[in-house]
TITOR-61340 format. One record per atom (N, C-alpha, C, CB): residue in one letter; x, y, z. Coordinates in steps of 0.02 Angstrom, whole numbers, padded with zeros to 5 digits, always signed. Glycine has a CB too. Layout:
// TITOR-61340
AXYZ
...
//
This chain:
// TITOR-61340
F+07414+00395+08910
F+07411+00463+08864
F+07493+00466+08893
F+07341+00542+08887
V+07515+00518+08841
V+07589+00544+08873
V+07551+00633+08897
V+07677+00545+08791
P+07590+00627+08955
P+07577+00706+08983
P+07585+00755+08963
P+07600+00724+09023
Q+07568+00800+08962
Q+07565+00888+08933
Q+07623+00891+08925
Q+07539+00957+08982
T+07669+00918+08873
T+07737+00962+08874
T+07718+01025+08869
T+07788+00949+08818
D+07771+01072+08868
D+07806+01132+08893
D+07797+01170+08816
D+07896+01116+08927
E+07783+01111+08754
E+07810+01150+08679
E+07726+01167+08674
E+07859+01087+08596
P+07733+01222+08644
P+07655+01260+08617
P+07614+01207+08578
P+07667+01333+08557
D+07551+01234+08581
D+07511+01179+08544
D+07483+01193+08493
D+07463+01151+08574
C+07453+01166+08441
C+07410+01194+08391
C+07367+01212+08410
C+07393+01166+08346
C+07341+01284+08427
C+07257+01301+08433
C+07198+01258+08418
C+07243+01353+08391
Q+07195+01213+08347
Q+07147+01185+08328
Q+07168+01101+08309
Q+07120+01231+08275
L+07209+01084+08323
L+07240+01010+08336
L+07282+00980+08376
L+07265+00992+08297
K+07266+00944+08422
K+07282+00916+08481
K+07314+00858+08451
K+07224+00904+08532
M+07389+00855+08466
M+07424+00765+08482
M+07403+00737+08525
M+07494+00750+08500
V+07399+00685+08524
V+07391+00640+08609
V+07443+00573+08584
V+07280+00604+08637
F+07489+00558+08625
F+07538+00484+08622
F+07493+00434+08660
F+07624+00490+08668
I+07457+00392+08642
I+07423+00320+08696
I+07466+00280+08662
I+07326+00287+08692
D+07509+00256+08721
D+07539+00180+08735
D+07503+00133+08775
D+07605+00183+08769
G+07480+00096+08755
G+07425+00016+08784
G+07385+00010+08736
G+07369+00018+08859
P+07363-00045+08747
P+07313-00076+08723
P+07216-00030+08746
P+07334-00157+08759
I+07185-00024+08693
I+07110+00029+08706
I+07062-00038+08710
I+07082+00099+08624
Y+07062-00065+08754
Y+07000-00137+08786
Y+06958-00109+08844
Y+07047-00218+08828
F+06916-00140+08855
F+06843-00134+08897
F+06859-00117+08971
F+06796-00212+08896
G+06945-00134+08987
G+06945-00111+09050
G+06977-00036+09053
G+06981-00163+09094
A+07010-00009+08986
A+07048+00048+08995
A+06983+00107+08961
A+07134+00040+08950
V+06926+00087+08939
V+06878+00109+08885
V+06875+00157+08938
V+06809+00064+08851
D+06841+00165+08988
D+06817+00224+09034
D+06872+00288+09050
D+06798+00189+09107
H+06941+00260+09065
H+06985+00301+09072
H+07006+00343+09004
H+07034+00266+09101
V+06999+00287+08943
V+07027+00359+08868
V+06954+00397+08853
V+07063+00311+08760
Q+06909+00400+08862
Q+06849+00416+08837
Q+06864+00485+08907
Q+06773+00343+08838
R+06873+00459+08956
R+06876+00536+09020
R+06919+00575+08961
R+06936+00524+09125
R+06998+00563+08979
R+07063+00593+08953
R+07053+00626+08866
R+07127+00524+08959
L+07000+00587+08829
L+06970+00623+08768
L+06944+00677+08780
L+06923+00592+08735
R+06880+00680+08851
R+06831+00721+08855
R+06887+00803+08898
R+06756+00673+08908
D+06926+00762+08934
D+06961+00828+08978
D+07022+00876+08906
D+07027+00779+09069
I+07023+00843+08859
I+07050+00884+08805
I+06987+00933+08767
I+07086+00829+08751
D+06936+00944+08778
D+06883+00975+08770
D+06874+01018+08812
D+06839+00943+08765
A+06869+01007+08898
A+06867+01059+08930
A+06916+01097+08946
A+06842+01049+08971
T+06984+01047+08932
T+07037+01115+08944
T+07065+01148+08870
T+07115+01084+08993
D+07044+01155+08821
D+07027+01188+08754
D+06972+01181+08713
D+07068+01177+08714
P+06947+01194+08703
P+06869+01171+08654
P+06877+01190+08584
P+06791+01216+08679
G+06943+01217+08574
G+06959+01253+08519
G+06986+01166+08474
G+07027+01329+08539
H+07016+01132+08522
H+07036+01065+08501
H+06986+01039+08475
H+07059+01023+08548
K+06957+01028+08410
K+06889+00993+08388
K+06931+00947+08339
K+06819+01048+08348
H+07016+00955+08320
H+07047+00888+08275
H+07074+00864+08323
H+07100+00896+08212
L+07084+00799+08340
L+07135+00748+08360
L+07176+00695+08326
L+07109+00717+08398
L+07255+00701+08340
L+07276+00665+08300
L+07304+00606+08363
L+07326+00704+08245
V+07302+00557+08339
V+07317+00490+08415
V+07368+00477+08349
V+07235+00402+08457
L+07431+00481+08422
L+07518+00444+08376
L+07501+00375+08426
L+07635+00502+08401
A+07510+00327+08360
A+07478+00267+08396
A+07513+00215+08374
A+07403+00255+08384
P+07576+00222+08375
P+07619+00155+08381
P+07606+00108+08440
P+07694+00173+08386
G+07595+00133+08494
G+07585+00099+08563
G+07511+00054+08570
G+07587+00162+08622
I+07468+00069+08527
I+07418+00036+08530
I+07417-00022+08472
I+07365+00083+08528
N+07434-00095+08513
N+07451-00145+08494
N+07382-00169+08474
N+07492-00181+08539
F+07322-00160+08544
F+07274-00209+08545
F+07213-00148+08545
F+07281-00268+08615
I+07167-00187+08527
I+07100-00171+08517
I+07024-00188+08517
I+07105-00163+08484
D+06999-00211+08581
D+06942-00251+08576
D+06874-00213+08544
D+06931-00278+08647
S+06822-00249+08553
S+06766-00205+08517
S+06735-00153+08573
S+06700-00259+08484
S+06763-00144+08627
S+06739-00095+08678
S+06788-00035+08646
S+06753-00120+08769
G+06850-00038+08643
G+06906+00003+08601
G+06865+00046+08552
G+06964-00049+08556
A+06852-00023+08500
A+06825+00002+08440
A+06765+00056+08438
A+06804-00055+08407
E+06701+00020+08480
E+06664+00064+08480
E+06686+00135+08504
E+06618+00041+08509
L+06722+00155+08544
L+06720+00222+08597
L+06755+00257+08542
L+06764+00221+08685
L+06823+00223+08505
L+06842+00248+08438
L+06805+00274+08388
L+06868+00209+08411
G+06748+00241+08376
G+06705+00253+08324
G+06663+00323+08366
G+06655+00175+08301
Q+06634+00297+08391
Q+06599+00370+08439
Q+06640+00440+08428
Q+06606+00355+08536
E+06698+00425+08460
E+06721+00495+08463
E+06765+00513+08404
E+06760+00509+08527
A+06749+00470+08347
A+06759+00489+08265
A+06691+00542+08269
A+06750+00407+08194
R+06644+00509+08273
R+06571+00556+08253
R+06563+00607+08305
R+06495+00508+08253
R+06581+00614+08341
R+06577+00669+08391
R+06633+00720+08368
R+06588+00641+08469
R+06701+00723+08370
R+06727+00768+08333
R+06712+00774+08259
R+06786+00761+08342
R+06694+00758+08227
R+06649+00773+08176
R+06608+00818+08185
R+06618+00729+08159
Q+06545+00803+08243
Q+06480+00864+08247
Q+06528+00918+08287
Q+06391+00837+08302
L+06579+00933+08298
L+06610+00959+08326
L+06661+01036+08268
L+06643+00895+08361
G+06657+00978+08218
G+06683+01022+08152
G+06751+00996+08138
G+06689+01109+08165
G+06768+00948+08179
G+06852+00931+08161
G+06857+00848+08166
G+06917+00972+08227
G+06887+00813+08189
G+06908+00770+08153
G+06943+00694+08201
G+06955+00814+08107
L+06937+00630+08181
L+06989+00589+08234
L+07027+00582+08181
L+06969+00515+08279
Y+07110+00562+08194
Y+07162+00545+08176
Y+07210+00497+08188
Y+07178+00578+08179
F+07242+00452+08169
F+07274+00415+08200
F+07334+00410+08135
F+07229+00351+08229
H+07406+00413+08185
H+07466+00390+08153
H+07505+00330+08193
H+07513+00453+08145
R+07504+00270+08134
R+07543+00223+08141
R+07514+00178+08177
R+07597+00240+08162
L+07446+00164+08174
L+07397+00123+08201
L+07417+00052+08194
L+07333+00135+08169
H+07428+00025+08245
H+07452-00074+08215
H+07397-00106+08152
H+07434-00151+08305
P+07421-00139+08130
P+07368-00176+08075
P+07322-00209+08120
P+07403-00235+08019
S+07342-00252+08172
S+07290-00285+08195
S+07227-00246+08233
S+07320-00331+08237
A+07239-00177+08250
A+07188-00127+08275
A+07146-00104+08212
A+07224-00062+08313
V+07166-00098+08155
V+07133-00086+08076
V+07077-00136+08069
V+07191-00100+08009
D+07112-00205+08069
D+07082-00262+08062
D+06999-00262+08110
D+07141-00318+08087
V+07028-00232+08179
V+06970-00237+08221
V+06917-00207+08217
V+06979-00228+08269
L+06932-00137+08198
L+06898-00083+08188
L+06854-00094+08103
L+06958-00017+08195
A+06896-00121+08063
A+06854-00160+08023
A+06810-00196+08003
A+06860-00173+08013
R+06828-00243+08045
R+06763-00322+08067
R+06708-00288+08094
R+06788-00392+08142
S+06724-00231+08162
S+06668-00228+08200
S+06628-00166+08158
S+06686-00214+08284
G+06646-00124+08102
G+06606-00075+08071
G+06636+00015+08100
G+06518-00100+08095
H+06687-00001+08142
H+06680+00062+08154
H+06740+00107+08120
H+06673+00069+08226
L+06759+00074+08091
L+06820+00089+08045
L+06776+00142+07991
L+06859+00006+08002
D+06706+00135+07977
D+06672+00170+07925
D+06664+00237+07946
D+06608+00141+07907
A+06666+00238+08031
A+06647+00291+08076
A+06728+00334+08057
A+06629+00259+08171
I+06772+00319+08081
I+06831+00347+08065
I+06847+00349+08008
I+06875+00325+08091
G+06851+00316+07960
G+06855+00349+07884
G+06938+00300+07878
G+06857+00468+07879
R+06948+00269+07828
R+07017+00244+07828
R+07061+00293+07787
R+07021+00170+07799
E+07026+00342+07760
E+07073+00409+07754
E+07087+00433+07798
E+07055+00460+07724
N+07078+00419+07872
N+07111+00470+07928
N+07149+00413+07951
N+07059+00513+07992
L+07177+00354+07926
L+07225+00320+07966
L+07310+00333+07906
L+07188+00221+07979
H+07343+00382+07942
H+07402+00392+07914
H+07475+00335+07946
H+07411+00475+07928
A+07493+00301+07891
A+07536+00263+07893
A+07634+00305+07914
A+07518+00226+07819
I+07668+00251+07932
I+07761+00289+07959
I+07750+00286+07890
I+07850+00241+08010
G+07807+00356+07888
G+07823+00376+07842
G+07799+00432+07808
G+07823+00337+07818
S+07711+00421+07829
S+07686+00485+07783
S+07679+00547+07824
S+07613+00472+07749
N+07669+00599+07785
N+07681+00673+07810
N+07606+00693+07834
N+07714+00729+07743
V+07579+00678+07897
V+07525+00675+07925
V+07511+00747+07916
V+07524+00644+07991
I+07562+00796+07935
I+07521+00873+07951
I+07500+00903+07872
I+07585+00943+07998
D+07530+00880+07810
D+07528+00898+07780
D+07460+00873+07730
D+07582+00899+07774
A+07448+00814+07781
A+07366+00793+07746
A+07323+00815+07803
A+07349+00698+07728
L+07320+00848+07847
L+07281+00886+07884
L+07271+00948+07891
L+07289+00875+07924
Y+07339+00978+07892
Y+07328+01054+07880
Y+07275+01071+07843
Y+07382+01087+07849
P+07260+01064+07796
P+07207+01097+07756
P+07134+01087+07764
P+07218+01083+07695
R+07123+01045+07826
R+07049+01013+07856
R+07061+01073+07913
R+07043+00909+07889
L+07123+01119+07924
L+07091+01164+07985
L+07065+01233+07971
L+07143+01175+08041
D+07052+01271+08008
D+07019+01312+07999
D+07074+01393+07968
D+06978+01308+08068
P+07073+01408+07908
P+07125+01436+07890
P+07112+01517+07924
P+07134+01428+07808
Q+07061+01558+07942
Q+07045+01613+07978
Q+07069+01604+08046
Q+06976+01626+07975
I+07059+01537+08088
I+07117+01537+08146
I+07176+01519+08146
I+07107+01506+08190
C+07193+01482+08077
C+07262+01480+08067
C+07310+01557+08068
C+07265+01445+07998
R+07275+01601+08023
R+07296+01656+08019
R+07317+01713+08065
R+07264+01668+07991
H+07288+01694+08123
H+07286+01723+08192
H+07303+01717+08244
H+07254+01728+08209
C+07314+01634+08252
C+07372+01584+08280
C+07436+01614+08293
C+07389+01528+08231
P+07458+01646+08355
P+07518+01652+08373
P+07600+01602+08371
P+07498+01664+08424
A+07558+01555+08395
A+07596+01487+08411
A+07628+01461+08336
A+07536+01424+08446
R+07607+01479+08261
R+07658+01439+08222
R+07687+01379+08224
R+07699+01464+08222
I+07679+01307+08242
I+07719+01269+08266
I+07726+01227+08209
I+07701+01243+08327
F+07676+01225+08166
F+07691+01177+08092
F+07722+01218+08041
F+07619+01146+08054
S+07787+01182+07991
S+07797+01223+07941
S+07740+01240+07899
S+07842+01198+07906
Q+07679+01216+07892
Q+07651+01239+07855
Q+07612+01312+07892
Q+07617+01185+07827
C+07623+01322+07932
C+07584+01378+07946
C+07598+01463+07946
C+07570+01362+08003
Q+07654+01440+07909
Q+07718+01478+07887
Q+07697+01523+07824
Q+07782+01424+07868
//
């Protein structure tokens, strides 16, 4: 995980950059960090993982990501990935956890992720948000 910056956050969509594999030895750490997001700001129901650095996922990592996708949906949000390596997508598909995440929540290089995710945010919350960090917020 890349540490927090001084830049403002969207009050509904948290973006994190994970640089490294998600495997059995890292699952507890990744899970704790994901739960820390909820503890810091429960409004971040939507989570976008900037994932070009995730070059490997094992079955434990795939299970964690499937569980996180289901958990975020229960909160009223979602789990999304930008630039997830094709080999990691293959592991998610073979393990059945891509069904929990949803192929529509995987965004490739060159796609405008915010255009795709902005309609999923609560417009009432956006209307009163002072941050206005995305061009779509205007």
